[in-house]
Backbone atoms as SQL, in Angstrom:
CREATE TABLE atoms (id INTEGER PRIMARY KEY, chain TEXT, resi INTEGER, resn TEXT, atom TEXT, x REAL, y REAL, z REAL);
INSERT INTO atoms VALUES
  (1, 'A', 1, 'MET', 'N', -25.298, -36.657, 24.416),
  (2, 'A', 1, 'MET', 'CA', -24.090, -38.266, 24.019),
  (3, 'A', 1, 'MET', 'C', -22.599, -37.653, 23.301),
  (4, 'A', 2, 'ASN', 'N', -21.624, -38.073, 23.901),
  (5, 'A', 2, 'ASN', 'CA', -20.559, -38.438, 24.021),
  (6, 'A', 2, 'ASN', 'C', -20.266, -39.163, 22.756),
  (7, 'A', 3, 'ILE', 'N', -18.820, -39.469, 22.496),
  (8, 'A', 3, 'ILE', 'CA', -18.186, -39.778, 20.663),
  (9, 'A', 3, 'ILE', 'C', -18.354, -41.385, 21.128),
  (10, 'A', 4, 'GLY', 'N', -18.390, -41.804, 21.775),
  (11, 'A', 4, 'GLY', 'CA', -18.373, -43.447, 22.818),
  (12, 'A', 4, 'GLY', 'C', -19.187, -43.637, 22.429),
  (13, 'A', 5, 'GLY', 'N', -20.520, -42.657, 22.820),
  (14, 'A', 5, 'GLY', 'CA', -22.196, -43.234, 22.672),
  (15, 'A', 5, 'GLY', 'C', -22.443, -43.000, 20.782),
  (16, 'A', 6, 'SER', 'N', -21.752, -42.237, 20.789),
  (17, 'A', 6, 'SER', 'CA', -22.608, -41.913, 19.447),
  (18, 'A', 6, 'SER', 'C', -22.403, -43.051, 18.600),
  (19, 'A', 7, 'ILE', 'N', -20.855, -43.423, 18.624),
  (20, 'A', 7, 'ILE', 'CA', -20.627, -44.511, 17.931),
  (21, 'A', 7, 'ILE', 'C', -20.603, -45.512, 17.597),
  (22, 'A', 8, 'VAL', 'N', -21.380, -45.716, 18.902),
  (23, 'A', 8, 'VAL', 'CA', -21.992, -47.595, 19.132),
  (24, 'A', 8, 'VAL', 'C', -23.425, -47.173, 19.079),
  (25, 'A', 9, 'VAL', 'N', -24.105, -46.257, 18.999),
  (26, 'A', 9, 'VAL', 'CA', -25.399, -46.328, 18.505),
  (27, 'A', 9, 'VAL', 'C', -25.556, -46.068, 16.570),
  (28, 'A', 10, 'LEU', 'N', -24.572, -45.733, 16.032),
  (29, 'A', 10, 'LEU', 'CA', -24.956, -45.460, 14.532),
  (30, 'A', 10, 'LEU', 'C', -23.868, -47.036, 14.457),
  (31, 'A', 11, 'VAL', 'N', -22.794, -48.128, 14.843),
  (32, 'A', 11, 'VAL', 'CA', -23.250, -49.273, 14.785),
  (33, 'A', 11, 'VAL', 'C', -23.478, -50.094, 14.997),
  (34, 'A', 12, 'ILE', 'N', -24.392, -49.794, 15.651),
  (35, 'A', 12, 'ILE', 'CA', -25.573, -50.959, 15.948),
  (36, 'A', 12, 'ILE', 'C', -26.834, -50.189, 14.866),
  (37, 'A', 13, 'ALA', 'N', -27.306, -49.086, 14.656),
  (38, 'A', 13, 'ALA', 'CA', -28.058, -48.580, 13.987),
  (39, 'A', 13, 'ALA', 'C', -27.599, -49.203, 12.156),
  (40, 'A', 14, 'TRP', 'N', -26.481, -49.249, 11.908),
  (41, 'A', 14, 'TRP', 'CA', -25.950, -49.909, 11.142),
  (42, 'A', 14, 'TRP', 'C', -26.150, -51.578, 10.739),
  (43, 'A', 15, 'TRP', 'N', -26.062, -51.761, 11.726),
  (44, 'A', 15, 'TRP', 'CA', -25.822, -53.392, 11.702),
  (45, 'A', 15, 'TRP', 'C', -27.719, -54.315, 11.671),
  (46, 'A', 16, 'ILE', 'N', -28.454, -53.366, 11.877),
  (47, 'A', 16, 'ILE', 'CA', -29.550, -53.924, 12.435),
  (48, 'A', 16, 'ILE', 'C', -30.429, -53.359, 10.884),
  (49, 'A', 17, 'ALA', 'N', -29.657, -52.226, 10.488),
  (50, 'A', 17, 'ALA', 'CA', -30.193, -51.971, 8.901),
  (51, 'A', 17, 'ALA', 'C', -29.857, -53.009, 7.856),
  (52, 'A', 18, 'PHE', 'N', -28.589, -53.526, 7.960),
  (53, 'A', 18, 'PHE', 'CA', -28.059, -53.830, 7.408),
  (54, 'A', 18, 'PHE', 'C', -28.526, -55.614, 6.948),
  (55, 'A', 19, 'GLN', 'N', -28.631, -55.770, 8.576),
  (56, 'A', 19, 'GLN', 'CA', -29.459, -57.189, 8.687),
  (57, 'A', 19, 'GLN', 'C', -30.987, -57.087, 8.311),
  (58, 'A', 20, 'ALA', 'N', -31.721, -56.085, 7.912),
  (59, 'A', 20, 'ALA', 'CA', -32.227, -56.088, 7.261),
  (60, 'A', 20, 'ALA', 'C', -33.006, -55.911, 5.862),
  (61, 'A', 21, 'LEU', 'N', -31.898, -55.640, 5.280),
  (62, 'A', 21, 'LEU', 'CA', -31.714, -54.754, 3.821),
  (63, 'A', 21, 'LEU', 'C', -31.506, -56.396, 3.423),
  (64, 'A', 22, 'LEU', 'N', -31.072, -57.481, 3.952),
  (65, 'A', 22, 'LEU', 'CA', -30.018, -58.522, 3.615),
  (66, 'A', 22, 'LEU', 'C', -30.967, -59.134, 2.285),
  (67, 'A', 23, 'PRO', 'N', -32.069, -59.574, 2.620),
  (68, 'A', 23, 'PRO', 'CA', -33.395, -60.479, 1.742),
  (69, 'A', 23, 'PRO', 'C', -34.023, -59.389, 0.374),
  (70, 'A', 24, 'VAL', 'N', -33.526, -58.063, 0.816),
  (71, 'A', 24, 'VAL', 'CA', -34.541, -57.419, -0.277),
  (72, 'A', 24, 'VAL', 'C', -33.834, -57.314, -1.559),
  (73, 'A', 25, 'GLY', 'N', -34.536, -57.944, -2.344),
  (74, 'A', 25, 'GLY', 'CA', -34.491, -58.301, -3.580),
  (75, 'A', 25, 'GLY', 'C', -33.406, -59.110, -4.246),
  (76, 'A', 26, 'VAL', 'N', -33.131, -60.379, -3.560),
  (77, 'A', 26, 'VAL', 'CA', -32.284, -61.401, -3.806),
  (78, 'A', 26, 'VAL', 'C', -33.446, -62.362, -4.577),
  (79, 'A', 27, 'LYS', 'N', -32.842, -62.716, -5.579),
  (80, 'A', 27, 'LYS', 'CA', -33.398, -63.851, -6.157),
  (81, 'A', 27, 'LYS', 'C', -32.393, -65.316, -6.732),
  (82, 'A', 28, 'SER', 'N', -32.941, -66.351, -6.147),
  (83, 'A', 28, 'SER', 'CA', -32.115, -67.715, -6.390),
  (84, 'A', 28, 'SER', 'C', -31.855, -68.067, -7.539),
  (85, 'A', 29, 'PRO', 'N', -30.967, -69.331, -8.563),
  (86, 'A', 29, 'PRO', 'CA', -30.814, -69.419, -9.981),
  (87, 'A', 29, 'PRO', 'C', -32.246, -70.118, -10.471),
  (88, 'A', 30, 'ALA', 'N', -32.785, -70.182, -9.579),
  (89, 'A', 30, 'ALA', 'CA', -34.265, -70.759, -9.569),
  (90, 'A', 30, 'ALA', 'C', -35.452, -69.949, -10.330),
  (91, 'A', 31, 'GLU', 'N', -35.186, -68.698, -9.390),
  (92, 'A', 31, 'GLU', 'CA', -36.553, -68.034, -10.129),
  (93, 'A', 31, 'GLU', 'C', -35.898, -67.323, -11.633),
  (94, 'A', 32, 'THR', 'N', -34.954, -67.474, -11.319),
  (95, 'A', 32, 'THR', 'CA', -34.952, -66.067, -12.433),
  (96, 'A', 32, 'THR', 'C', -33.986, -67.257, -13.757),
  (97, 'A', 33, 'GLY', 'N', -34.258, -68.719, -13.585),
  (98, 'A', 33, 'GLY', 'CA', -34.828, -69.352, -15.119),
  (99, 'A', 33, 'GLY', 'C', -33.348, -70.108, -15.492),
  (100, 'A', 34, 'GLU', 'N', -31.780, -69.468, -14.461),
  (101, 'A', 34, 'GLU', 'CA', -30.578, -69.626, -14.675),
  (102, 'A', 34, 'GLU', 'C', -30.015, -71.511, -14.538),
  (103, 'A', 35, 'LYS', 'N', -28.891, -71.466, -15.095),
  (104, 'A', 35, 'LYS', 'CA', -28.916, -73.221, -14.995),
  (105, 'A', 35, 'LYS', 'C', -27.900, -72.526, -13.208),
  (106, 'A', 36, 'MET', 'N', -28.017, -74.025, -12.672),
  (107, 'A', 36, 'MET', 'CA', -27.701, -74.329, -11.186),
  (108, 'A', 36, 'MET', 'C', -26.396, -74.930, -11.136),
  (109, 'A', 37, 'VAL', 'N', -25.509, -73.687, -10.774),
  (110, 'A', 37, 'VAL', 'CA', -23.605, -73.537, -10.955),
  (111, 'A', 37, 'VAL', 'C', -23.608, -73.631, -8.891),
  (112, 'A', 38, 'GLY', 'N', -23.464, -75.064, -8.251),
  (113, 'A', 38, 'GLY', 'CA', -22.934, -74.876, -7.184),
  (114, 'A', 38, 'GLY', 'C', -23.890, -74.725, -5.930),
  (115, 'A', 39, 'ASP', 'N', -24.296, -73.865, -5.177),
  (116, 'A', 39, 'ASP', 'CA', -25.264, -73.870, -3.980),
  (117, 'A', 39, 'ASP', 'C', -26.706, -73.198, -4.887),
  (118, 'A', 40, 'PRO', 'N', -27.511, -74.104, -5.437),
  (119, 'A', 40, 'PRO', 'CA', -28.521, -73.449, -6.113),
  (120, 'A', 40, 'PRO', 'C', -29.560, -72.212, -4.694),
  (121, 'A', 41, 'GLY', 'N', -28.535, -72.451, -3.314),
  (122, 'A', 41, 'GLY', 'CA', -29.953, -71.379, -2.798),
  (123, 'A', 41, 'GLY', 'C', -28.888, -70.434, -2.145),
  (124, 'A', 42, 'ALA', 'N', -27.571, -70.323, -3.195),
  (125, 'A', 42, 'ALA', 'CA', -27.112, -68.778, -3.268),
  (126, 'A', 42, 'ALA', 'C', -28.007, -67.686, -4.306),
  (127, 'A', 43, 'PRO', 'N', -27.629, -66.057, -3.510),
  (128, 'A', 43, 'PRO', 'CA', -28.461, -65.627, -4.830),
  (129, 'A', 43, 'PRO', 'C', -27.820, -65.431, -5.888),
  (130, 'A', 44, 'VAL', 'N', -28.191, -64.732, -7.029),
  (131, 'A', 44, 'VAL', 'CA', -27.280, -64.862, -8.068),
  (132, 'A', 44, 'VAL', 'C', -27.099, -62.950, -8.320),
  (133, 'A', 45, 'ARG', 'N', -27.637, -62.017, -7.644),
  (134, 'A', 45, 'ARG', 'CA', -26.713, -61.139, -7.539),
  (135, 'A', 45, 'ARG', 'C', -27.214, -60.335, -5.900),
  (136, 'A', 46, 'ALA', 'N', -26.472, -60.235, -5.344),
  (137, 'A', 46, 'ALA', 'CA', -26.546, -59.954, -3.881),
  (138, 'A', 46, 'ALA', 'C', -26.264, -58.253, -3.322),
  (139, 'A', 47, 'ASP', 'N', -25.799, -57.944, -4.473),
  (140, 'A', 47, 'ASP', 'CA', -25.744, -56.316, -4.439),
  (141, 'A', 47, 'ASP', 'C', -25.300, -55.744, -2.942),
  (142, 'A', 48, 'LEU', 'N', -24.339, -55.836, -1.958),
  (143, 'A', 48, 'LEU', 'CA', -23.791, -56.396, -0.811),
  (144, 'A', 48, 'LEU', 'C', -23.588, -54.500, -0.850),
  (145, 'A', 49, 'LEU', 'N', -21.859, -53.914, -2.069),
  (146, 'A', 49, 'LEU', 'CA', -22.066, -52.502, -2.037),
  (147, 'A', 49, 'LEU', 'C', -23.237, -51.509, -1.366),
  (148, 'A', 50, 'LYS', 'N', -24.647, -51.961, -2.380),
  (149, 'A', 50, 'LYS', 'CA', -25.787, -51.314, -2.366),
  (150, 'A', 50, 'LYS', 'C', -26.564, -51.144, -1.439),
  (151, 'A', 51, 'LYS', 'N', -26.256, -52.030, -0.442),
  (152, 'A', 51, 'LYS', 'CA', -27.078, -52.699, 0.691),
  (153, 'A', 51, 'LYS', 'C', -26.581, -51.714, 1.687),
  (154, 'A', 52, 'GLY', 'N', -24.925, -51.920, 1.785),
  (155, 'A', 52, 'GLY', 'CA', -24.393, -50.924, 2.509),
  (156, 'A', 52, 'GLY', 'C', -24.317, -49.517, 2.186),
  (157, 'A', 53, 'LEU', 'N', -24.557, -49.356, 1.494),
  (158, 'A', 53, 'LEU', 'CA', -24.316, -47.648, 1.461),
  (159, 'A', 53, 'LEU', 'C', -25.977, -47.365, 1.629),
  (160, 'A', 54, 'TRP', 'N', -26.835, -48.591, 1.578),
  (161, 'A', 54, 'TRP', 'CA', -28.087, -47.724, 1.747),
  (162, 'A', 54, 'TRP', 'C', -28.299, -48.007, 3.892),
  (163, 'A', 55, 'SER', 'N', -27.711, -48.455, 3.840),
  (164, 'A', 55, 'SER', 'CA', -27.673, -49.182, 5.442),
  (165, 'A', 55, 'SER', 'C', -27.440, -48.264, 6.171),
  (166, 'A', 56, 'CYS', 'N', -25.840, -47.338, 5.795),
  (167, 'A', 56, 'CYS', 'CA', -25.529, -46.034, 6.096),
  (168, 'A', 56, 'CYS', 'C', -26.257, -44.966, 6.479),
  (169, 'A', 57, 'VAL', 'N', -26.727, -44.823, 5.141),
  (170, 'A', 57, 'VAL', 'CA', -28.263, -43.451, 5.298),
  (171, 'A', 57, 'VAL', 'C', -28.995, -43.884, 6.413),
  (172, 'A', 58, 'ILE', 'N', -29.325, -45.508, 6.024),
  (173, 'A', 58, 'ILE', 'CA', -30.580, -45.639, 7.378),
  (174, 'A', 58, 'ILE', 'C', -30.114, -45.030, 8.782),
  (175, 'A', 59, 'ALA', 'N', -28.594, -45.480, 9.092),
  (176, 'A', 59, 'ALA', 'CA', -27.732, -45.530, 10.155),
  (177, 'A', 59, 'ALA', 'C', -28.018, -43.810, 10.687),
  (178, 'A', 60, 'ALA', 'N', -27.464, -43.933, 9.100),
  (179, 'A', 60, 'ALA', 'CA', -26.898, -42.232, 9.942),
  (180, 'A', 60, 'ALA', 'C', -28.624, -41.038, 10.192),
  (181, 'A', 61, 'VAL', 'N', -29.587, -41.880, 9.778),
  (182, 'A', 61, 'VAL', 'CA', -31.049, -41.124, 9.687),
  (183, 'A', 61, 'VAL', 'C', -31.222, -40.751, 11.282),
  (184, 'A', 62, 'ILE', 'N', -31.293, -42.285, 11.767),
  (185, 'A', 62, 'ILE', 'CA', -31.493, -42.813, 12.591),
  (186, 'A', 62, 'ILE', 'C', -30.704, -42.509, 14.225),
  (187, 'A', 63, 'TRP', 'N', -29.183, -41.930, 13.520),
  (188, 'A', 63, 'TRP', 'CA', -28.828, -41.970, 15.379),
  (189, 'A', 63, 'TRP', 'C', -28.635, -40.538, 14.892),
  (190, 'A', 64, 'ALA', 'N', -29.040, -39.140, 13.777),
  (191, 'A', 64, 'ALA', 'CA', -29.910, -38.391, 13.750),
  (192, 'A', 64, 'ALA', 'C', -30.211, -37.812, 14.484),
  (193, 'A', 65, 'VAL', 'N', -31.805, -38.616, 14.530),
  (194, 'A', 65, 'VAL', 'CA', -33.185, -38.277, 15.332),
  (195, 'A', 65, 'VAL', 'C', -32.794, -38.837, 17.099),
  (196, 'A', 66, 'LEU', 'N', -31.704, -39.515, 16.703),
  (197, 'A', 66, 'LEU', 'CA', -30.675, -39.841, 18.693),
  (198, 'A', 66, 'LEU', 'C', -30.303, -38.403, 18.988),
  (199, 'A', 67, 'PHE', 'N', -29.434, -38.346, 18.181),
  (200, 'A', 67, 'PHE', 'CA', -28.873, -37.546, 18.685),
  (201, 'A', 67, 'PHE', 'C', -29.676, -35.621, 19.211),
  (202, 'A', 68, 'SER', 'N', -30.052, -35.873, 18.466),
  (203, 'A', 68, 'SER', 'CA', -31.364, -34.283, 18.321),
  (204, 'A', 68, 'SER', 'C', -32.063, -34.376, 19.298),
  (205, 'A', 69, 'LEU', 'N', -32.903, -35.511, 19.764),
  (206, 'A', 69, 'LEU', 'CA', -33.680, -35.773, 20.996),
  (207, 'A', 69, 'LEU', 'C', -32.574, -35.527, 22.422),
  (208, 'A', 70, 'VAL', 'N', -31.189, -36.302, 22.014),
  (209, 'A', 70, 'VAL', 'CA', -30.446, -36.707, 23.838),
  (210, 'A', 70, 'VAL', 'C', -29.698, -34.655, 24.010),
  (211, 'A', 71, 'GLN', 'N', -29.698, -34.667, 22.601),
  (212, 'A', 71, 'GLN', 'CA', -29.033, -32.760, 23.013),
  (213, 'A', 71, 'GLN', 'C', -29.507, -32.010, 23.235),
  (214, 'A', 72, 'TYR', 'N', -30.769, -31.571, 22.506),
  (215, 'A', 72, 'TYR', 'CA', -32.044, -30.696, 22.332),
  (216, 'A', 72, 'TYR', 'C', -32.969, -30.965, 23.098),
  (217, 'A', 73, 'SER', 'N', -33.309, -31.642, 23.034),
  (218, 'A', 73, 'SER', 'CA', -34.790, -31.796, 24.059),
  (219, 'A', 73, 'SER', 'C', -34.868, -32.075, 25.683),
  (220, 'A', 74, 'GLY', 'N', -33.117, -32.436, 26.052),
  (221, 'A', 74, 'GLY', 'CA', -32.654, -32.101, 27.700),
  (222, 'A', 74, 'GLY', 'C', -33.151, -34.191, 27.839),
  (223, 'A', 75, 'LEU', 'N', -32.936, -34.752, 27.185),
  (224, 'A', 75, 'LEU', 'CA', -33.843, -35.950, 27.210),
  (225, 'A', 75, 'LEU', 'C', -32.011, -36.601, 27.559),
  (226, 'A', 76, 'SER', 'N', -31.932, -37.390, 28.444),
  (227, 'A', 76, 'SER', 'CA', -30.943, -38.511, 28.651),
  (228, 'A', 76, 'SER', 'C', -31.414, -39.590, 28.765),
  (229, 'A', 77, 'PHE', 'N', -29.953, -40.815, 28.297),
  (230, 'A', 77, 'PHE', 'CA', -30.032, -42.326, 29.069),
  (231, 'A', 77, 'PHE', 'C', -30.399, -42.710, 30.256),
  (232, 'A', 78, 'ASP', 'N', -30.373, -41.767, 31.641),
  (233, 'A', 78, 'ASP', 'CA', -30.682, -41.457, 32.677),
  (234, 'A', 78, 'ASP', 'C', -32.111, -41.717, 33.234),
  (235, 'A', 79, 'ASP', 'N', -33.004, -40.799, 32.323),
  (236, 'A', 79, 'ASP', 'CA', -34.131, -40.301, 32.318),
  (237, 'A', 79, 'ASP', 'C', -34.744, -41.944, 32.292),
  (238, 'A', 80, 'LEU', 'N', -34.075, -42.469, 31.473),
  (239, 'A', 80, 'LEU', 'CA', -34.559, -44.165, 30.875),
  (240, 'A', 80, 'LEU', 'C', -36.014, -44.882, 32.679),
  (241, 'A', 81, 'PRO', 'N', -36.698, -45.245, 32.590),
  (242, 'A', 81, 'PRO', 'CA', -36.866, -45.971, 33.974),
  (243, 'A', 81, 'PRO', 'C', -35.928, -47.458, 33.946),
  (244, 'A', 82, 'SER', 'N', -35.886, -48.272, 34.669),
  (245, 'A', 82, 'SER', 'CA', -34.596, -49.020, 34.901),
  (246, 'A', 82, 'SER', 'C', -35.628, -50.175, 35.718),
  (247, 'A', 83, 'PRO', 'N', -35.741, -51.091, 35.972),
  (248, 'A', 83, 'PRO', 'CA', -36.260, -52.665, 35.967),
  (249, 'A', 83, 'PRO', 'C', -36.000, -52.464, 37.675);
């Protein structure tokens, strides 16, 4: 796997992990009992930095697994069956 492929895999894995983590732990003002100011569907506390960092960890693990499979097992993307 070259550097370009590695970056693409890392970015895609990060984006999927980030999108999956966005709804985790989100509460609306109605659920917390706070007064609704502004949009009632907006989360009270989104914790985007924490979710972004967890996404980095998850993406790094996914990248490491794929990298080790491609690098050390002899598998390549050319081995995948084409339609």
